[in-house]
matplotlib code that plots the C-alpha trace (Angstrom):
import matplotlib.pyplot as plt

x = [13.3, 11.6, 11.5, 8.8, 9.8, 8.1, 8.4, 6.2, 5.4, 2.0, 1.1, 0.9, 2.6, 4.3, 1.8, -1.2, 0.0, 1.7, -2.2, -4.2, -2.1, -4.5, -7.5, -6.0, -8.7, -11.6, -14.6, -13.3, -10.9, -13.3, -10.0, -9.6, -13.0, -11.2, -9.7, -12.7, -11.1, -8.4, -7.8, -5.2, -3.4, -1.2, -0.1, 2.5, 4.8, 8.6, 9.1, 12.6, 12.3, 8.6, 8.4, 4.6, 4.6, 1.6, 0.7, -2.0, -3.7, -5.6, -7.8, -8.3, -10.7, -8.0, -8.2, -5.3, -4.4, -6.5, -3.9, -3.0, -6.2, -6.7, -3.2, -4.2, -8.0, -9.8, -11.3, -9.9, -6.3, -4.5, -1.6, 0.4, 1.9, 4.1, 4.7, 6.9, 5.9, 8.8, 7.7, 11.0, 13.1, 9.2, 9.4, 6.6, 7.6, 5.4, 6.7, 4.0, 4.1, 1.7, 0.2, -2.0, -0.5, 2.9, 3.7, 3.6, 5.1, 6.5, 5.8, 7.6, 6.8, 8.3, 6.7, 8.3, 6.7, 9.0, 9.2, 10.3, 13.9, 13.3, 10.0, 10.1, 7.0, 4.9, 5.4, 5.6, 8.1, 6.6, 8.6, 7.6, 9.6, 8.1, 10.5, 8.5, 9.8, 8.0, 8.5, 7.7, 10.3, 12.5, 10.2, 12.3, 9.6, 6.6, 8.5, 9.5, 5.8, 4.2, 6.8, 6.5, 2.4, 3.0, 5.2, 2.7, -0.2, 1.8, 2.7, -1.4, -2.2, 0.5, -1.5, -4.5, -3.3, -1.8, -5.1, -7.2, -4.8, -5.0, -9.0, -8.4, -5.7, -8.2, -11.3, -8.9, -7.8, -11.4, -12.6, -9.7, -10.6, -14.1, -13.0, -10.7, -13.6, -15.7, -13.4, -12.9, -16.4, -17.1, -14.2, -15.6, -19.0, -17.1]
y = [-16.4, -15.4, -11.9, -10.5, -7.2, -5.0, -1.8, 0.4, 3.9, 6.2, 8.8, 10.8, 13.7, 12.8, 15.3, 13.6, 10.3, 11.0, 12.6, 9.9, 7.1, 8.0, 6.9, 3.6, 1.5, 3.7, 2.8, 4.2, 1.4, -1.6, -3.8, -3.9, -5.3, -7.3, -4.2, -4.3, -1.2, 1.3, 2.9, 5.7, 5.2, 8.2, 10.9, 13.4, 15.9, 15.8, 20.0, 19.4, 17.6, 18.2, 14.6, 13.3, 9.9, 7.8, 4.5, 2.5, -0.8, -2.1, -5.0, -7.5, -10.4, -13.0, -16.5, -18.8, -21.0, -24.5, -26.7, -24.0, -23.0, -26.0, -24.6, -21.1, -20.6, -18.0, -14.8, -11.2, -10.4, -7.4, -5.4, -2.8, 0.0, 2.9, 5.7, 8.5, 11.4, 13.6, 16.7, 17.9, 14.8, 13.9, 10.6, 8.6, 4.9, 2.8, -0.3, -2.9, -6.0, -9.0, -9.3, -12.0, -15.7, -13.8, -17.1, -18.8, -16.3, -12.9, -10.6, -7.3, -5.2, -2.0, 0.4, 3.6, 6.4, 9.1, 11.2, 9.3, 10.9, 11.1, 12.8, 14.6, 16.5, 14.0, 10.6, 8.7, 5.6, 2.7, 0.1, -2.6, -5.2, -7.9, -10.3, -13.3, -15.8, -19.2, -19.5, -23.4, -24.7, -27.2, -28.6, -26.9, -28.3, -26.7, -23.7, -23.2, -23.8, -21.8, -18.7, -19.4, -19.4, -16.0, -14.7, -16.1, -14.2, -10.9, -11.4, -11.9, -8.7, -6.4, -6.2, -5.8, -3.3, -1.2, -1.0, -0.1, 2.5, 4.0, 4.4, 6.3, 8.4, 9.3, 10.0, 11.9, 14.3, 14.6, 15.8, 18.0, 19.6, 20.1, 21.3, 24.1, 25.0, 25.4, 27.7, 29.6, 30.2, 31.4, 33.8, 35.1, 35.7, 37.8]
z = [3.0, -0.4, -1.6, -3.9, -5.9, -8.2, -9.8, -12.1, -12.8, -12.9, -15.3, -12.4, -10.5, -6.9, -5.2, -6.9, -6.0, -2.2, -1.8, -3.3, -1.2, 1.7, -0.3, -1.8, 0.2, -0.4, -2.4, -5.4, -5.4, -6.6, -6.7, -2.6, -1.5, 0.9, 2.8, 5.6, 7.6, 7.7, 11.2, 11.9, 15.1, 15.0, 12.6, 13.4, 11.8, 12.7, 13.3, 12.0, 9.1, 7.8, 7.3, 8.1, 10.2, 10.0, 12.1, 10.5, 11.5, 8.0, 8.5, 5.5, 4.9, 3.5, 2.6, 2.9, 0.1, 0.7, 1.9, 4.3, 5.7, 8.1, 9.7, 9.9, 9.5, 7.4, 8.3, 8.9, 9.4, 10.6, 8.8, 10.9, 8.7, 9.2, 6.7, 6.1, 3.9, 3.1, 1.0, 0.8, -1.0, -2.7, -1.3, 0.6, 2.1, 3.7, 5.9, 6.5, 8.8, 9.3, 12.9, 12.3, 11.7, 12.7, 14.7, 11.2, 9.0, 8.7, 6.1, 6.1, 2.7, 1.8, -0.9, -2.2, -4.2, -5.7, -8.7, -11.8, -12.5, -16.4, -15.5, -12.3, -12.6, -14.4, -13.3, -10.2, -9.5, -7.6, -6.1, -3.7, -1.8, 0.5, 2.3, 3.3, 5.9, 7.2, 10.7, 10.9, 12.7, 10.6, 8.0, 4.8, 2.5, 4.2, 4.9, 1.2, 0.1, 2.3, 1.3, -2.3, -1.9, -0.6, -3.2, -5.6, -4.0, -3.9, -7.7, -8.4, -6.2, -7.6, -10.6, -8.8, -6.7, -9.4, -11.4, -8.2, -7.2, -10.9, -10.1, -7.1, -8.8, -11.8, -9.3, -7.2, -10.1, -11.2, -7.7, -7.0, -10.6, -9.6, -6.3, -8.3, -10.6, -7.9, -5.8, -9.0, -9.8, -6.0, -6.5, -9.7, -7.9, -5.4]

ax = plt.figure().add_subplot(projection="3d")
ax.plot(x, y, z, "-o")
ax.set_aspect("equal")
plt.show()
């Protein structure tokens, strides 16, 4: 097993980040053209805790490394995601698991967004961890190579993912500001 881990921060409040998170794979994000569809399977709020639990299926167009493509093919892949949005503790936790190629490799990813302790109203902390386990039987060299290729892919995608989410955050901020202005104008007319 290999682990990829990354931490960063966004210059946006937790409220902005947790709201924009649902638009992460929209047309505003030019860095995720590989995401073909995001289907919400279920969504409910726990009446006791207020935690929003969402299950989604994410369909992507993935390309495997050339040396691995003969074994896994090329094309669309599916990721199952369960997320928990806790408005009381101001924490979003997303847990995902690959469904495609899961007999060859297991990728379990956890992403957490929470207010940055030093700036609780202004910045949001991001932490991502992926546990990657190749399931190729006793071929240790192949397992290690598959796991390392997957870790390398996560590292490449991390910077691109942050840049794309920044685009979504900026567009969300503008859209909400415009909506607030329009509502204020409507109230002023009344």
